[in-house]
PDB file with one MODEL, atoms N, CA, C and O in Angstrom:
MODEL        1
ATOM      1  N   MET A   1     106.163  77.096  92.968  1.00  0.00           N
ATOM      2  CA  MET A   1     105.535  78.256  93.164  1.00  0.00           C
ATOM      3  C   MET A   1     104.446  78.474  91.765  1.00  0.00           C
ATOM      4  O   MET A   1     104.995  78.938  90.765  1.00  0.00           O
ATOM      5  N   SER A   2     103.362  78.247  91.690  1.00  0.00           N
ATOM      6  CA  SER A   2     102.627  78.185  90.672  1.00  0.00           C
ATOM      7  C   SER A   2     101.775  80.016  90.827  1.00  0.00           C
ATOM      8  O   SER A   2     101.139  80.224  91.860  1.00  0.00           O
ATOM      9  N   ILE A   3     101.840  80.849  90.047  1.00  0.00           N
ATOM     10  CA  ILE A   3     101.351  82.241  89.651  1.00  0.00           C
ATOM     11  C   ILE A   3      99.951  82.124  88.531  1.00  0.00           C
ATOM     12  O   ILE A   3      99.870  81.767  87.356  1.00  0.00           O
ATOM     13  N   ASN A   4      99.114  82.528  89.359  1.00  0.00           N
ATOM     14  CA  ASN A   4      97.662  82.671  88.550  1.00  0.00           C
ATOM     15  C   ASN A   4      97.965  84.104  88.021  1.00  0.00           C
ATOM     16  O   ASN A   4      97.887  85.129  88.698  1.00  0.00           O
ATOM     17  N   ILE A   5      98.399  84.005  86.428  1.00  0.00           N
ATOM     18  CA  ILE A   5      97.936  84.822  85.546  1.00  0.00           C
ATOM     19  C   ILE A   5      96.735  85.660  85.258  1.00  0.00           C
ATOM     20  O   ILE A   5      96.975  86.796  84.848  1.00  0.00           O
ATOM     21  N   ALA A   6      95.459  85.299  85.400  1.00  0.00           N
ATOM     22  CA  ALA A   6      94.565  85.951  85.147  1.00  0.00           C
ATOM     23  C   ALA A   6      93.841  87.174  86.874  1.00  0.00           C
ATOM     24  O   ALA A   6      93.395  88.299  87.101  1.00  0.00           O
ATOM     25  N   LEU A   7      94.129  86.116  87.463  1.00  0.00           N
ATOM     26  CA  LEU A   7      94.463  86.993  89.302  1.00  0.00           C
ATOM     27  C   LEU A   7      95.481  88.198  89.140  1.00  0.00           C
ATOM     28  O   LEU A   7      95.374  89.268  89.740  1.00  0.00           O
ATOM     29  N   SER A   8      96.411  87.895  88.307  1.00  0.00           N
ATOM     30  CA  SER A   8      97.724  88.811  88.483  1.00  0.00           C
ATOM     31  C   SER A   8      97.158  90.174  87.778  1.00  0.00           C
ATOM     32  O   SER A   8      97.376  91.328  88.146  1.00  0.00           O
ATOM     33  N   ILE A   9      96.322  89.703  86.593  1.00  0.00           N
ATOM     34  CA  ILE A   9      95.933  90.507  85.746  1.00  0.00           C
ATOM     35  C   ILE A   9      95.148  91.433  86.160  1.00  0.00           C
ATOM     36  O   ILE A   9      95.238  92.656  86.045  1.00  0.00           O
ATOM     37  N   GLY A  10      94.273  90.702  86.710  1.00  0.00           N
ATOM     38  CA  GLY A  10      93.378  91.753  88.092  1.00  0.00           C
ATOM     39  C   GLY A  10      93.652  92.325  89.218  1.00  0.00           C
ATOM     40  O   GLY A  10      92.852  93.010  89.856  1.00  0.00           O
ATOM     41  N   ALA A  11      94.406  92.166  89.426  1.00  0.00           N
ATOM     42  CA  ALA A  11      95.369  92.768  90.842  1.00  0.00           C
ATOM     43  C   ALA A  11      95.717  93.929  89.833  1.00  0.00           C
ATOM     44  O   ALA A  11      95.073  94.933  90.139  1.00  0.00           O
ATOM     45  N   GLY A  12      96.345  94.084  88.974  1.00  0.00           N
ATOM     46  CA  GLY A  12      97.070  95.134  88.352  1.00  0.00           C
ATOM     47  C   GLY A  12      96.103  96.199  87.858  1.00  0.00           C
ATOM     48  O   GLY A  12      96.274  97.367  88.207  1.00  0.00           O
ATOM     49  N   LEU A  13      94.724  95.727  86.771  1.00  0.00           N
ATOM     50  CA  LEU A  13      93.461  96.183  86.352  1.00  0.00           C
ATOM     51  C   LEU A  13      92.886  97.249  87.694  1.00  0.00           C
ATOM     52  O   LEU A  13      92.520  98.419  87.580  1.00  0.00           O
ATOM     53  N   ASN A  14      92.938  96.538  88.771  1.00  0.00           N
ATOM     54  CA  ASN A  14      92.228  97.324  89.863  1.00  0.00           C
ATOM     55  C   ASN A  14      93.195  98.320  90.393  1.00  0.00           C
ATOM     56  O   ASN A  14      92.724  99.451  90.277  1.00  0.00           O
ATOM     57  N   THR A  15      94.005  98.313  90.763  1.00  0.00           N
ATOM     58  CA  THR A  15      95.637  99.157  91.034  1.00  0.00           C
ATOM     59  C   THR A  15      95.402 100.511  89.908  1.00  0.00           C
ATOM     60  O   THR A  15      95.591 101.706  90.134  1.00  0.00           O
ATOM     61  N   ILE A  16      95.026  99.991  88.909  1.00  0.00           N
ATOM     62  CA  ILE A  16      94.757 101.318  87.662  1.00  0.00           C
ATOM     63  C   ILE A  16      93.543 101.845  88.089  1.00  0.00           C
ATOM     64  O   ILE A  16      93.543 103.067  88.233  1.00  0.00           O
ATOM     65  N   VAL A  17      92.050 100.995  88.435  1.00  0.00           N
ATOM     66  CA  VAL A  17      91.140 101.938  88.530  1.00  0.00           C
ATOM     67  C   VAL A  17      91.300 102.857  90.037  1.00  0.00           C
ATOM     68  O   VAL A  17      90.896 104.019  90.061  1.00  0.00           O
ATOM     69  N   ALA A  18      91.765 102.381  90.957  1.00  0.00           N
ATOM     70  CA  ALA A  18      92.211 102.776  92.562  1.00  0.00           C
ATOM     71  C   ALA A  18      93.166 103.884  92.027  1.00  0.00           C
ATOM     72  O   ALA A  18      92.889 104.948  92.580  1.00  0.00           O
ATOM     73  N   LEU A  19      94.153 104.002  91.178  1.00  0.00           N
ATOM     74  CA  LEU A  19      94.628 105.088  90.962  1.00  0.00           C
ATOM     75  C   LEU A  19      94.036 106.470  90.303  1.00  0.00           C
ATOM     76  O   LEU A  19      94.271 107.671  90.440  1.00  0.00           O
ATOM     77  N   LEU A  20      93.143 105.664  89.511  1.00  0.00           N
ATOM     78  CA  LEU A  20      92.529 106.657  88.789  1.00  0.00           C
ATOM     79  C   LEU A  20      91.335 107.316  89.552  1.00  0.00           C
ATOM     80  O   LEU A  20      90.813 108.295  89.018  1.00  0.00           O
ATOM     81  N   HIS A  21      90.764 106.793  90.970  1.00  0.00           N
ATOM     82  CA  HIS A  21      89.814 107.558  91.489  1.00  0.00           C
ATOM     83  C   HIS A  21      90.350 108.117  92.429  1.00  0.00           C
ATOM     84  O   HIS A  21      89.645 108.842  93.131  1.00  0.00           O
ATOM     85  N   ILE A  22      92.009 107.927  92.794  1.00  0.00           N
ATOM     86  CA  ILE A  22      92.545 109.071  93.667  1.00  0.00           C
ATOM     87  C   ILE A  22      92.959 110.189  92.443  1.00  0.00           C
ATOM     88  O   ILE A  22      93.278 111.308  92.844  1.00  0.00           O
ATOM     89  N   GLY A  23      92.969 109.969  91.123  1.00  0.00           N
ATOM     90  CA  GLY A  23      93.180 111.507  90.600  1.00  0.00           C
ATOM     91  C   GLY A  23      91.873 112.151  90.818  1.00  0.00           C
ATOM     92  O   GLY A  23      91.745 113.373  90.888  1.00  0.00           O
ATOM     93  N   CYS A  24      90.816 111.233  90.935  1.00  0.00           N
ATOM     94  CA  CYS A  24      89.947 112.227  90.460  1.00  0.00           C
ATOM     95  C   CYS A  24      90.186 113.267  91.963  1.00  0.00           C
ATOM     96  O   CYS A  24      90.570 114.411  91.718  1.00  0.00           O
ATOM     97  N   ILE A  25      90.017 112.978  93.149  1.00  0.00           N
ATOM     98  CA  ILE A  25      90.199 113.294  94.240  1.00  0.00           C
ATOM     99  C   ILE A  25      91.679 114.292  94.473  1.00  0.00           C
ATOM    100  O   ILE A  25      91.735 114.900  95.542  1.00  0.00           O
ATOM    101  N   TYR A  26      92.613 114.420  93.688  1.00  0.00           N
ATOM    102  CA  TYR A  26      93.656 115.719  93.676  1.00  0.00           C
ATOM    103  C   TYR A  26      93.480 116.102  92.422  1.00  0.00           C
ATOM    104  O   TYR A  26      94.428 116.751  91.979  1.00  0.00           O
ATOM    105  N   PHE A  27      92.702 115.947  91.781  1.00  0.00           N
ATOM    106  CA  PHE A  27      92.284 116.887  90.196  1.00  0.00           C
ATOM    107  C   PHE A  27      90.977 117.637  90.204  1.00  0.00           C
ATOM    108  O   PHE A  27      90.886 118.775  89.742  1.00  0.00           O
ATOM    109  N   GLY A  28      89.415 116.624  91.027  1.00  0.00           N
ATOM    110  CA  GLY A  28      89.025 117.257  91.198  1.00  0.00           C
ATOM    111  C   GLY A  28      87.836 117.420  90.501  1.00  0.00           C
ATOM    112  O   GLY A  28      87.324 116.452  89.938  1.00  0.00           O
ATOM    113  N   ALA A  29      87.227 118.755  90.462  1.00  0.00           N
ATOM    114  CA  ALA A  29      85.496 118.285  89.504  1.00  0.00           C
ATOM    115  C   ALA A  29      85.909 118.070  87.891  1.00  0.00           C
ATOM    116  O   ALA A  29      84.923 117.814  87.200  1.00  0.00           O
ATOM    117  N   SER A  30      86.858 118.111  87.346  1.00  0.00           N
ATOM    118  CA  SER A  30      86.978 117.925  85.782  1.00  0.00           C
ATOM    119  C   SER A  30      87.264 116.473  85.558  1.00  0.00           C
ATOM    120  O   SER A  30      86.980 115.849  84.536  1.00  0.00           O
ATOM    121  N   TRP A  31      88.018 115.880  86.911  1.00  0.00           N
ATOM    122  CA  TRP A  31      88.203 114.565  86.884  1.00  0.00           C
ATOM    123  C   TRP A  31      86.856 113.803  86.537  1.00  0.00           C
ATOM    124  O   TRP A  31      86.330 113.335  85.526  1.00  0.00           O
ATOM    125  N   TYR A  32      86.514 113.934  88.117  1.00  0.00           N
ATOM    126  CA  TYR A  32      85.158 113.613  88.304  1.00  0.00           C
ATOM    127  C   TYR A  32      84.108 113.506  86.882  1.00  0.00           C
ATOM    128  O   TYR A  32      83.377 112.524  86.754  1.00  0.00           O
ATOM    129  N   ARG A  33      84.123 114.538  85.925  1.00  0.00           N
ATOM    130  CA  ARG A  33      83.399 114.623  85.010  1.00  0.00           C
ATOM    131  C   ARG A  33      84.314 113.332  84.281  1.00  0.00           C
ATOM    132  O   ARG A  33      83.961 112.153  84.243  1.00  0.00           O
ATOM    133  N   LEU A  34      85.153 113.715  83.911  1.00  0.00           N
ATOM    134  CA  LEU A  34      86.082 112.638  82.923  1.00  0.00           C
ATOM    135  C   LEU A  34      85.475 111.557  82.880  1.00  0.00           C
ATOM    136  O   LEU A  34      84.781 111.227  81.919  1.00  0.00           O
ATOM    137  N   MET A  35      85.658 110.835  83.945  1.00  0.00           N
ATOM    138  CA  MET A  35      85.811 109.748  84.873  1.00  0.00           C
ATOM    139  C   MET A  35      84.486 109.059  84.438  1.00  0.00           C
ATOM    140  O   MET A  35      84.369 107.977  83.863  1.00  0.00           O
ATOM    141  N   GLY A  36      82.976 110.401  85.059  1.00  0.00           N
ATOM    142  CA  GLY A  36      81.407 109.659  84.638  1.00  0.00           C
ATOM    143  C   GLY A  36      81.049 109.896  86.506  1.00  0.00           C
ATOM    144  O   GLY A  36      80.468 109.121  87.266  1.00  0.00           O
ATOM    145  N   ALA A  37      81.352 110.578  86.650  1.00  0.00           N
ATOM    146  CA  ALA A  37      81.289 110.318  88.161  1.00  0.00           C
ATOM    147  C   ALA A  37      79.275 111.270  88.317  1.00  0.00           C
ATOM    148  O   ALA A  37      78.390 111.271  89.173  1.00  0.00           O
ATOM    149  N   GLY A  38      79.425 111.776  87.215  1.00  0.00           N
ATOM    150  CA  GLY A  38      78.182 112.456  87.256  1.00  0.00           C
ATOM    151  C   GLY A  38      78.344 114.516  87.635  1.00  0.00           C
ATOM    152  O   GLY A  38      79.264 115.130  88.175  1.00  0.00           O
ATOM    153  N   GLU A  39      77.204 114.949  87.140  1.00  0.00           N
ATOM    154  CA  GLU A  39      77.621 116.190  87.138  1.00  0.00           C
ATOM    155  C   GLU A  39      77.418 116.500  88.763  1.00  0.00           C
ATOM    156  O   GLU A  39      78.472 116.706  89.365  1.00  0.00           O
ATOM    157  N   GLN A  40      76.536 116.543  89.327  1.00  0.00           N
ATOM    158  CA  GLN A  40      76.175 116.398  90.820  1.00  0.00           C
ATOM    159  C   GLN A  40      77.477 116.181  91.849  1.00  0.00           C
ATOM    160  O   GLN A  40      77.374 116.552  93.019  1.00  0.00           O
ATOM    161  N   MET A  41      78.422 115.704  91.470  1.00  0.00           N
ATOM    162  CA  MET A  41      79.544 114.636  91.969  1.00  0.00           C
ATOM    163  C   MET A  41      80.492 116.206  92.148  1.00  0.00           C
ATOM    164  O   MET A  41      80.724 116.851  93.171  1.00  0.00           O
ATOM    165  N   ALA A  42      80.892 116.469  90.710  1.00  0.00           N
ATOM    166  CA  ALA A  42      81.719 117.312  90.292  1.00  0.00           C
ATOM    167  C   ALA A  42      81.094 118.700  90.421  1.00  0.00           C
ATOM    168  O   ALA A  42      81.730 119.596  89.866  1.00  0.00           O
ATOM    169  N   THR A  43      80.403 118.911  90.807  1.00  0.00           N
ATOM    170  CA  THR A  43      79.562 120.234  91.551  1.00  0.00           C
ATOM    171  C   THR A  43      79.957 120.551  92.554  1.00  0.00           C
ATOM    172  O   THR A  43      80.566 121.593  92.793  1.00  0.00           O
ATOM    173  N   LEU A  44      79.578 119.411  93.556  1.00  0.00           N
ATOM    174  CA  LEU A  44      79.464 119.518  95.296  1.00  0.00           C
ATOM    175  C   LEU A  44      81.751 119.610  95.173  1.00  0.00           C
ATOM    176  O   LEU A  44      82.406 120.210  96.026  1.00  0.00           O
ATOM    177  N   ALA A  45      82.277 119.015  94.190  1.00  0.00           N
ATOM    178  CA  ALA A  45      83.659 119.238  94.258  1.00  0.00           C
ATOM    179  C   ALA A  45      84.317 120.422  94.334  1.00  0.00           C
ATOM    180  O   ALA A  45      85.296 120.741  95.008  1.00  0.00           O
ATOM    181  N   GLU A  46      83.383 121.291  93.234  1.00  0.00           N
ATOM    182  CA  GLU A  46      83.781 122.542  92.622  1.00  0.00           C
ATOM    183  C   GLU A  46      83.504 123.407  93.822  1.00  0.00           C
ATOM    184  O   GLU A  46      83.939 124.558  93.855  1.00  0.00           O
ATOM    185  N   ARG A  47      82.822 122.917  94.777  1.00  0.00           N
ATOM    186  CA  ARG A  47      82.271 124.024  96.097  1.00  0.00           C
ATOM    187  C   ARG A  47      82.945 123.358  97.044  1.00  0.00           C
ATOM    188  O   ARG A  47      82.756 123.650  98.225  1.00  0.00           O
ATOM    189  N   GLY A  48      83.912 122.275  96.652  1.00  0.00           N
ATOM    190  CA  GLY A  48      84.863 122.209  98.010  1.00  0.00           C
ATOM    191  C   GLY A  48      84.260 121.663  99.116  1.00  0.00           C
ATOM    192  O   GLY A  48      84.776 121.820 100.222  1.00  0.00           O
ATOM    193  N   SER A  49      82.860 120.815  98.923  1.00  0.00           N
ATOM    194  CA  SER A  49      82.835 119.585  99.782  1.00  0.00           C
ATOM    195  C   SER A  49      83.339 118.643  99.989  1.00  0.00           C
ATOM    196  O   SER A  49      83.891 118.210  98.978  1.00  0.00           O
ATOM    197  N   SER A  50      83.501 117.811 101.155  1.00  0.00           N
ATOM    198  CA  SER A  50      84.042 116.950 101.556  1.00  0.00           C
ATOM    199  C   SER A  50      83.424 115.583 100.898  1.00  0.00           C
ATOM    200  O   SER A  50      84.250 114.734 100.565  1.00  0.00           O
ATOM    201  N   GLN A  51      81.987 115.295 100.678  1.00  0.00           N
ATOM    202  CA  GLN A  51      81.523 114.715  99.777  1.00  0.00           C
ATOM    203  C   GLN A  51      82.194 113.909  98.737  1.00  0.00           C
ATOM    204  O   GLN A  51      82.470 112.759  99.077  1.00  0.00           O
ATOM    205  N   PRO A  52      82.379 114.120  98.042  1.00  0.00           N
ATOM    206  CA  PRO A  52      82.987 113.325  97.205  1.00  0.00           C
ATOM    207  C   PRO A  52      84.609 112.958  97.486  1.00  0.00           C
ATOM    208  O   PRO A  52      85.268 112.045  96.987  1.00  0.00           O
ATOM    209  N   THR A  53      84.810 113.456  97.958  1.00  0.00           N
ATOM    210  CA  THR A  53      86.400 112.616  98.576  1.00  0.00           C
ATOM    211  C   THR A  53      86.112 111.684  99.642  1.00  0.00           C
ATOM    212  O   THR A  53      86.679 110.592  99.671  1.00  0.00           O
ATOM    213  N   VAL A  54      85.006 112.142 100.802  1.00  0.00           N
ATOM    214  CA  VAL A  54      85.135 110.663 101.340  1.00  0.00           C
ATOM    215  C   VAL A  54      84.698 109.852 100.760  1.00  0.00           C
ATOM    216  O   VAL A  54      85.294 108.805 101.013  1.00  0.00           O
ATOM    217  N   ILE A  55      83.518 109.659  99.691  1.00  0.00           N
ATOM    218  CA  ILE A  55      82.720 108.872  98.665  1.00  0.00           C
ATOM    219  C   ILE A  55      84.092 108.233  97.823  1.00  0.00           C
ATOM    220  O   ILE A  55      84.615 107.119  97.819  1.00  0.00           O
ATOM    221  N   THR A  56      84.311 109.172  97.312  1.00  0.00           N
ATOM    222  CA  THR A  56      85.593 108.149  96.026  1.00  0.00           C
ATOM    223  C   THR A  56      86.850 107.591  97.448  1.00  0.00           C
ATOM    224  O   THR A  56      87.174 106.403  97.436  1.00  0.00           O
ATOM    225  N   SER A  57      87.368 108.388  98.407  1.00  0.00           N
ATOM    226  CA  SER A  57      87.999 107.373  99.436  1.00  0.00           C
ATOM    227  C   SER A  57      87.979 106.195  99.634  1.00  0.00           C
ATOM    228  O   SER A  57      88.919 105.410  99.761  1.00  0.00           O
ATOM    229  N   PHE A  58      86.441 105.963  99.681  1.00  0.00           N
ATOM    230  CA  PHE A  58      85.580 104.397 100.362  1.00  0.00           C
ATOM    231  C   PHE A  58      86.162 103.428  99.199  1.00  0.00           C
ATOM    232  O   PHE A  58      86.854 102.414  99.290  1.00  0.00           O
ATOM    233  N   ILE A  59      85.559 104.199  97.919  1.00  0.00           N
ATOM    234  CA  ILE A  59      85.767 103.126  96.472  1.00  0.00           C
ATOM    235  C   ILE A  59      86.934 103.108  96.409  1.00  0.00           C
ATOM    236  O   ILE A  59      87.207 102.137  95.703  1.00  0.00           O
ATOM    237  N   VAL A  60      88.354 103.879  96.900  1.00  0.00           N
ATOM    238  CA  VAL A  60      89.821 103.315  96.461  1.00  0.00           C
ATOM    239  C   VAL A  60      89.942 102.051  97.620  1.00  0.00           C
ATOM    240  O   VAL A  60      90.230 100.884  97.357  1.00  0.00           O
ATOM    241  N   VAL A  61      89.719 102.472  98.626  1.00  0.00           N
ATOM    242  CA  VAL A  61      89.629 101.527  99.580  1.00  0.00           C
ATOM    243  C   VAL A  61      89.066 100.095  99.246  1.00  0.00           C
ATOM    244  O   VAL A  61      89.574  99.213  99.940  1.00  0.00           O
ATOM    245  N   VAL A  62      88.190  99.701  98.394  1.00  0.00           N
ATOM    246  CA  VAL A  62      87.443  98.702  98.200  1.00  0.00           C
ATOM    247  C   VAL A  62      88.529  97.991  96.655  1.00  0.00           C
ATOM    248  O   VAL A  62      88.905  96.819  96.645  1.00  0.00           O
ATOM    249  N   PHE A  63      88.819  98.883  95.631  1.00  0.00           N
ATOM    250  CA  PHE A  63      89.540  98.429  95.310  1.00  0.00           C
ATOM    251  C   PHE A  63      91.252  98.012  95.673  1.00  0.00           C
ATOM    252  O   PHE A  63      91.774  97.047  95.116  1.00  0.00           O
ATOM    253  N   ILE A  64      91.917  98.771  96.548  1.00  0.00           N
ATOM    254  CA  ILE A  64      93.133  98.112  96.937  1.00  0.00           C
ATOM    255  C   ILE A  64      92.779  96.994  97.963  1.00  0.00           C
ATOM    256  O   ILE A  64      93.749  96.237  97.992  1.00  0.00           O
ATOM    257  N   ILE A  65      91.993  96.643  98.656  1.00  0.00           N
ATOM    258  CA  ILE A  65      91.432  95.327  99.273  1.00  0.00           C
ATOM    259  C   ILE A  65      91.497  94.314  98.210  1.00  0.00           C
ATOM    260  O   ILE A  65      92.329  93.406  98.199  1.00  0.00           O
ATOM    261  N   TRP A  66      90.316  94.555  97.042  1.00  0.00           N
ATOM    262  CA  TRP A  66      90.454  93.740  95.792  1.00  0.00           C
ATOM    263  C   TRP A  66      91.582  93.063  95.161  1.00  0.00           C
ATOM    264  O   TRP A  66      91.682  91.878  94.842  1.00  0.00           O
ATOM    265  N   THR A  67      92.553  94.179  95.016  1.00  0.00           N
ATOM    266  CA  THR A  67      94.092  94.338  94.555  1.00  0.00           C
ATOM    267  C   THR A  67      94.435  92.449  95.575  1.00  0.00           C
ATOM    268  O   THR A  67      94.504  91.246  95.322  1.00  0.00           O
ATOM    269  N   ALA A  68      94.545  93.440  96.777  1.00  0.00           N
ATOM    270  CA  ALA A  68      95.141  92.530  97.846  1.00  0.00           C
ATOM    271  C   ALA A  68      94.823  90.970  97.702  1.00  0.00           C
ATOM    272  O   ALA A  68      95.562  89.986  97.672  1.00  0.00           O
ATOM    273  N   TYR A  69      93.236  91.150  97.615  1.00  0.00           N
ATOM    274  CA  TYR A  69      92.835  89.411  97.613  1.00  0.00           C
ATOM    275  C   TYR A  69      93.178  89.004  96.053  1.00  0.00           C
ATOM    276  O   TYR A  69      93.568  87.848  96.211  1.00  0.00           O
ATOM    277  N   ALA A  70      93.254  89.238  94.808  1.00  0.00           N
ATOM    278  CA  ALA A  70      93.869  88.813  93.988  1.00  0.00           C
ATOM    279  C   ALA A  70      95.016  88.802  93.945  1.00  0.00           C
ATOM    280  O   ALA A  70      95.428  87.934  93.177  1.00  0.00           O
ATOM    281  N   LEU A  71      96.213  89.701  94.695  1.00  0.00           N
ATOM    282  CA  LEU A  71      97.533  89.121  93.998  1.00  0.00           C
ATOM    283  C   LEU A  71      97.940  87.931  95.718  1.00  0.00           C
ATOM    284  O   LEU A  71      99.079  87.684  96.114  1.00  0.00           O
ATOM    285  N   SER A  72      96.623  87.430  96.388  1.00  0.00           N
ATOM    286  CA  SER A  72      96.796  86.693  97.791  1.00  0.00           C
ATOM    287  C   SER A  72      96.153  85.346  96.576  1.00  0.00           C
ATOM    288  O   SER A  72      96.641  84.228  96.741  1.00  0.00           O
ATOM    289  N   GLY A  73      95.628  85.431  96.003  1.00  0.00           N
ATOM    290  CA  GLY A  73      94.726  84.042  95.246  1.00  0.00           C
ATOM    291  C   GLY A  73      95.697  83.868  94.454  1.00  0.00           C
ATOM    292  O   GLY A  73      95.955  82.675  94.296  1.00  0.00           O
ATOM    293  N   ALA A  74      96.655  84.915  93.615  1.00  0.00           N
ATOM    294  CA  ALA A  74      97.329  84.774  92.481  1.00  0.00           C
ATOM    295  C   ALA A  74      98.727  83.691  93.302  1.00  0.00           C
ATOM    296  O   ALA A  74      99.239  82.764  92.674  1.00  0.00           O
ATOM    297  N   GLY A  75      99.006  83.926  94.256  1.00  0.00           N
ATOM    298  CA  GLY A  75      99.671  83.476  95.436  1.00  0.00           C
ATOM    299  C   GLY A  75     101.167  84.063  95.292  1.00  0.00           C
ATOM    300  O   GLY A  75     102.192  83.388  95.200  1.00  0.00           O
ATOM    301  N   LEU A  76     101.063  85.525  95.292  1.00  0.00           N
ATOM    302  CA  LEU A  76     102.050  86.545  94.970  1.00  0.00           C
ATOM    303  C   LEU A  76     102.259  87.165  96.557  1.00  0.00           C
ATOM    304  O   LEU A  76     103.386  87.381  97.003  1.00  0.00           O
ATOM    305  N   ILE A  77     101.291  87.363  97.165  1.00  0.00           N
ATOM    306  CA  ILE A  77     101.340  87.726  98.793  1.00  0.00           C
ATOM    307  C   ILE A  77     100.424  86.969  99.694  1.00  0.00           C
ATOM    308  O   ILE A  77      99.537  86.222  99.279  1.00  0.00           O
ATOM    309  N   PHE A  78     100.671  87.189 100.876  1.00  0.00           N
ATOM    310  CA  PHE A  78      99.837  86.432 101.846  1.00  0.00           C
ATOM    311  C   PHE A  78      99.863  84.586 101.387  1.00  0.00           C
ATOM    312  O   PHE A  78      98.931  83.786 101.303  1.00  0.00           O
ATOM    313  N   ASN A  79     101.334  84.414 101.164  1.00  0.00           N
ATOM    314  CA  ASN A  79     100.862  82.929 100.733  1.00  0.00           C
ATOM    315  C   ASN A  79     101.765  82.097 101.750  1.00  0.00           C
ATOM    316  O   ASN A  79     102.995  82.124 101.779  1.00  0.00           O
ATOM    317  N   TYR A  80     100.840  81.275 102.666  1.00  0.00           N
ATOM    318  CA  TYR A  80     100.919  80.512 103.364  1.00  0.00           C
ATOM    319  C   TYR A  80     100.970  79.294 103.183  1.00  0.00           C
ATOM    320  O   TYR A  80     100.302  78.724 102.321  1.00  0.00           O
ATOM    321  N   HIS A  81     101.898  78.629 104.094  1.00  0.00           N
ATOM    322  CA  HIS A  81     102.044  76.885 103.588  1.00  0.00           C
ATOM    323  C   HIS A  81     102.482  76.642 104.732  1.00  0.00           C
ATOM    324  O   HIS A  81     103.446  77.121 105.330  1.00  0.00           O
ATOM    325  N   TYR A  82     101.207  75.325 105.233  1.00  0.00           N
ATOM    326  CA  TYR A  82     101.539  74.767 106.577  1.00  0.00           C
ATOM    327  C   TYR A  82     102.357  73.531 106.322  1.00  0.00           C
ATOM    328  O   TYR A  82     102.774  72.860 107.267  1.00  0.00           O
TER     329      TYR A  82
ENDMDL
END
């Protein structure tokens, strides 16, 4: 079995980015500012709006899908042999 190192690294980086976005949801406005989401997003988070959480959750899901796709391409998961 051959493992694609580049895709494995890509999967790891996608995982890190997903975790950073989860940090934004958990820690709130200060993390949105730190990560460059913009003042409007940070202000909405400070006001208790659900919009930043919904948007950021969608981004997290996308990065998790990309992680799974990269791990599959690397031969680490969903490696079916017919």
